Structures are given as C-alpha cells and as structure tokens.
C-alpha positions as CSV (number, residue, x, y, z in Angstrom):
1,M,35.2,125.8,92.7
2,T,37.8,125.0,95.2
3,T,41.0,122.9,94.8
4,K,42.6,120.8,97.4
5,P,46.1,121.8,98.4
6,T,48.9,119.7,97.0
7,A,50.5,117.6,99.6
8,Q,54.2,118.2,100.0
9,A,56.6,115.3,99.6
10,P,58.0,114.3,103.0
11,I,61.5,115.5,103.7
12,P,63.9,112.6,103.8
13,K,66.1,111.9,106.7
14,L,69.7,112.6,105.8
15,V,72.6,111.2,107.8
16,L,76.2,112.2,106.8
17,Y,78.9,109.7,107.9
18,G,82.2,111.6,107.9
19,Y,85.1,113.1,109.6
20,W,85.7,116.8,110.4
21,R,89.0,117.1,108.5
22,S,88.1,114.9,105.6
23,S,88.1,117.1,102.5
24,S,85.7,114.8,100.7
25,T,83.2,115.1,103.6
26,F,83.8,118.9,103.7
27,R,82.6,119.0,100.0
28,V,79.3,117.3,100.8
29,R,78.8,119.5,103.9
30,I,79.1,122.6,101.7
31,A,76.6,121.2,99.2
32,L,74.1,120.3,102.0
33,A,74.5,123.8,103.6
34,A,74.1,125.5,100.2
35,K,70.8,123.8,99.7
36,K,69.8,124.5,103.3
37,L,69.3,120.8,104.0
38,S,69.2,119.5,107.6
39,Y,71.1,116.4,108.3
40,E,72.5,114.3,111.2
41,H,76.2,114.0,111.8
42,A,77.5,110.4,112.2
43,I,81.2,110.7,113.1
44,V,83.7,108.2,111.6
45,N,87.1,108.9,113.2
46,L,89.7,108.2,110.6
47,L,92.6,108.4,113.0
48,K,91.0,105.6,115.0
49,E,90.5,103.6,111.8
50,E,86.7,103.5,112.3
51,Q,86.4,103.6,108.5
52,T,87.7,100.0,108.5
53,T,85.0,98.5,110.7
54,A,82.6,96.0,109.2
55,A,79.7,98.3,110.0
56,H,81.1,101.2,108.0
57,K,82.2,99.0,105.1
58,A,78.6,97.7,104.9
59,R,77.7,101.3,104.1
60,S,80.8,102.2,102.1
61,P,82.6,99.2,100.6
62,M,85.9,101.1,100.0
63,G,85.9,102.1,103.7
64,Y,85.9,105.8,102.7
65,V,84.0,108.8,103.9
66,P,81.7,110.5,103.2
67,C,78.6,108.3,103.1
68,L,75.2,110.0,103.0
69,T,72.2,107.9,103.9
70,I,68.8,109.1,102.6
71,D,66.0,107.5,104.6
72,G,68.5,104.8,105.5
73,K,69.8,104.1,101.9
74,P,73.6,104.7,101.6
75,F,75.2,106.7,98.9
76,V,79.0,107.0,98.5
77,E,81.6,109.1,96.6
78,S,81.4,112.8,97.0
79,V,80.9,113.6,93.3
80,A,78.0,111.1,93.0
81,I,76.5,112.4,96.3
82,I,76.6,116.1,95.2
83,E,75.1,115.3,91.8
84,L,72.4,113.3,93.5
85,L,71.6,116.2,95.9
86,D,71.4,118.6,92.9
87,E,68.9,116.3,91.2
88,L,66.8,115.6,94.3
89,F,66.9,119.2,95.7
90,P,67.1,121.6,92.7
91,Q,67.0,124.7,94.8
92,A,70.3,126.6,94.7
93,P,71.6,124.5,91.8
94,L,75.3,123.6,92.0
95,Y,75.7,122.7,88.4
96,P,74.8,125.0,85.4
97,S,72.0,124.0,83.1
98,D,73.9,124.5,79.9
99,P,75.7,121.3,78.9
100,F,78.9,123.0,77.8
101,S,79.1,125.0,81.1
102,R,78.3,121.8,83.0
103,A,81.1,120.0,81.3
104,H,83.5,122.8,82.3
105,V,82.4,122.6,85.9
106,R,82.7,118.8,85.9
107,A,86.2,119.1,84.6
108,L,87.1,121.5,87.5
109,V,85.5,119.0,89.9
110,E,87.6,116.1,88.5
111,I,90.8,118.0,88.6
112,V,90.5,118.0,92.3
113,N,88.5,114.8,92.8
114,A,90.5,112.5,90.5
115,G,93.8,114.4,89.8
116,T,94.7,115.9,93.2
117,Q,93.0,114.8,96.4
118,P,93.5,111.0,96.0
119,L,97.2,111.4,95.8
120,Q,97.4,113.3,99.1
121,N,94.9,110.9,100.8
122,R,96.2,109.7,104.2
123,H,96.1,106.1,103.1
124,V,98.2,106.8,100.0
125,M,100.8,108.9,101.9
126,I,101.2,106.2,104.5
127,H,101.7,103.6,101.8
128,R,104.2,105.9,100.1
129,S,106.4,106.4,103.2
130,A,106.5,106.2,106.9
131,D,108.5,109.4,107.1
132,P,106.2,112.4,107.7
133,E,108.5,114.8,105.8
134,E,108.5,112.5,102.7
135,Q,104.7,112.2,103.0
136,K,104.4,116.0,103.0
137,A,106.7,116.4,100.0
138,W,104.7,113.9,98.1
139,A,101.4,115.6,98.9
140,K,102.8,119.1,98.1
141,H,104.0,117.9,94.7
142,F,100.5,116.7,93.6
143,V,98.6,119.6,95.2
144,V,100.8,122.1,93.3
145,R,100.2,120.1,90.1
146,G,96.5,120.0,90.7
147,L,96.0,123.7,91.7
148,A,98.1,124.8,88.6
149,A,95.7,122.8,86.4
150,F,92.7,124.3,88.1
151,E,94.0,127.8,87.8
152,A,94.8,127.2,84.1
153,K,91.3,126.0,83.5
154,L,89.8,129.1,85.1
155,E,92.1,131.3,83.0
156,A,91.3,129.5,79.8
157,H,87.5,129.8,80.4
158,E,87.9,133.5,81.2
159,R,89.9,134.0,78.0
160,E,87.5,132.0,75.8
161,T,84.3,133.5,77.2
162,G,85.4,137.0,78.4
163,I,83.5,136.1,81.7
164,R,85.1,136.0,85.1
165,G,82.6,135.4,87.9
166,R,83.1,135.8,91.6
167,F,83.2,132.1,92.2
168,A,84.9,129.2,90.5
169,F,82.1,129.4,87.9
170,G,79.9,132.5,87.7
171,D,78.5,134.5,90.5
172,A,76.9,131.8,92.7
173,L,78.4,129.1,94.9
174,G,78.6,125.9,92.9
175,A,80.0,122.4,92.6
176,A,83.5,123.6,91.6
177,D,83.7,125.6,94.8
178,C,82.6,122.6,96.9
179,F,85.8,120.9,95.7
180,L,88.2,123.9,95.5
181,V,87.6,125.2,99.1
182,P,88.6,121.9,100.8
183,Q,91.5,121.5,98.5
184,L,92.9,124.9,99.4
185,Y,92.3,124.1,103.1
186,N,94.5,121.1,102.7
187,A,97.1,123.0,100.6
188,R,97.7,125.3,103.5
189,R,98.1,122.3,105.9
190,F,100.9,121.0,103.6
191,G,102.5,124.5,103.4
192,V,101.8,125.1,99.7
193,D,102.5,128.6,98.3
194,L,99.2,129.7,97.0
195,A,100.4,133.0,95.4
196,P,100.4,131.5,91.8
197,Y,96.7,130.8,91.9
198,P,94.9,134.2,92.1
199,R,91.7,133.1,90.4
200,A,91.3,130.2,92.7
201,L,92.0,132.4,95.7
202,A,89.5,134.9,94.6
203,A,86.8,132.2,94.2
204,E,87.7,130.8,97.6
205,K,87.3,134.3,99.2
206,S,83.8,134.6,97.7
207,A,82.9,131.1,98.9
208,L,84.2,131.7,102.4
209,A,81.9,134.8,102.6
210,T,78.9,132.5,102.3
211,D,76.9,131.1,105.2
212,A,77.1,127.7,103.6
213,V,80.9,127.4,103.6
214,Q,81.2,128.9,107.1
215,A,78.8,126.2,108.4
216,A,80.8,123.5,106.6
217,L,84.2,124.5,107.8
218,P,86.1,121.7,109.6
219,E,86.6,123.7,112.8
220,N,82.8,124.2,113.0
221,Q,82.0,120.5,113.1
222,P,81.0,118.6,116.3
223,D,84.0,116.3,116.1
224,A,86.5,119.0,115.4
225,A,88.4,118.3,118.7
226,S,88.7,114.6,118.0
227,K,92.1,113.1,117.7
C-alpha cells in the first residue's frame, strides 16, 4: 500500500513596508529573521513624509510603519504582526506556550510598545517642541522610565521563579527581545545611561549574538543610507 505525499501549503508572499531606523519596523524584522521567513523590503522614508501619502494610508490608516502584507493583504501594528507571524509560522516560537509565562512576556512587550516607544516617537517629539534639545530631554525621560520598568519586571520574575535565562525570557530569542533590542538601540541614540539595566543589557548581548538580530539591524538594511 502506498500513500500520496502531502502537498505543502504554498509559501505566502511577504512584503514589509518600513524604514531602516524605525524601531517598530526593527521589531518585525527580528521576528521575520528568527523564523527564517523571506520577505520583500518596501521602503517608506519617514524623513520625506512618505508615510503620509494616500497610498501608504490605504495600507496603514494611522500612517505608521511597519505594515506587513501577506499575499497582498495588509496587517499593521508591530505587536499584532508579530503575534500573527507566531500563529502562522509556529517554527521558532516567539511566545511561550504556558499562559502565565505568555502573560509575562506580553507585559514586557507592552512596557516598550505602549509605555515607552510612543512617547519618543518622532511625531510626538515634534509636537512637543521644535527645539531638538527639548525633544531629546523629553525622549530620555520616558526611555529611562520604561527601561527601569522593564528591568524591574525582569528582576521580579527572576526573584519569583529562581530562573534567569540568557534572553529577556528563557534561553531562546523571543517576542520580548524583539522589542527590547530596538528600544536599547534608540536609548543610545538619545544618550541614555544604560548601566542601571544589567539584566536588559545581558539579554540584548545574547540577542545581538544571533543571526536573526544581526540581519535585522538598522545599518544592515537596504535603505540605511537614506536621509
């Protein structure tokens, strides 16, 4: 008796609309690379306000990046995109299977996604002040606040469980690292002293040693020289 081979599902076409120095796009690049997913770059130059065009807003109503299209269908918001990728492509999972651990990782994600990055977003800083030094001071204040909370969450988890992994959670690159690494990249741009965050820095060091994060680094993107 012979059986017919099971046909493999076709691999969808992935197109990532983003900008090399966008931390939110950086997050999704890490996730795509961690899952070894091939995708096409579609550059949206934020400094040239290309995110405000009608064509981009048809994909992303808020005019933000990233936007990931899957076989032409657009998906926006980095948290939603990364969770979708984890569900569609379960290899190299970015979230733990245990619901309590998953809630912990989601909290780390949101400390960056909701409590830190939006407040140092270019649009917010410009609205706050036209003075570059005032913009920088504003951003530093919220980055320090967010990283302190992230570090405290890592410390509390270690204290409660007795476990300290190499990454932000455990010993494999995960969703929390997808958000932490770009935030630390931005923190350095704003001149934030990172010495008070040893656990976050240790997790970043492990993440930076992976091929996925190296492939996703801003300076390794095709539009890295764009102004």
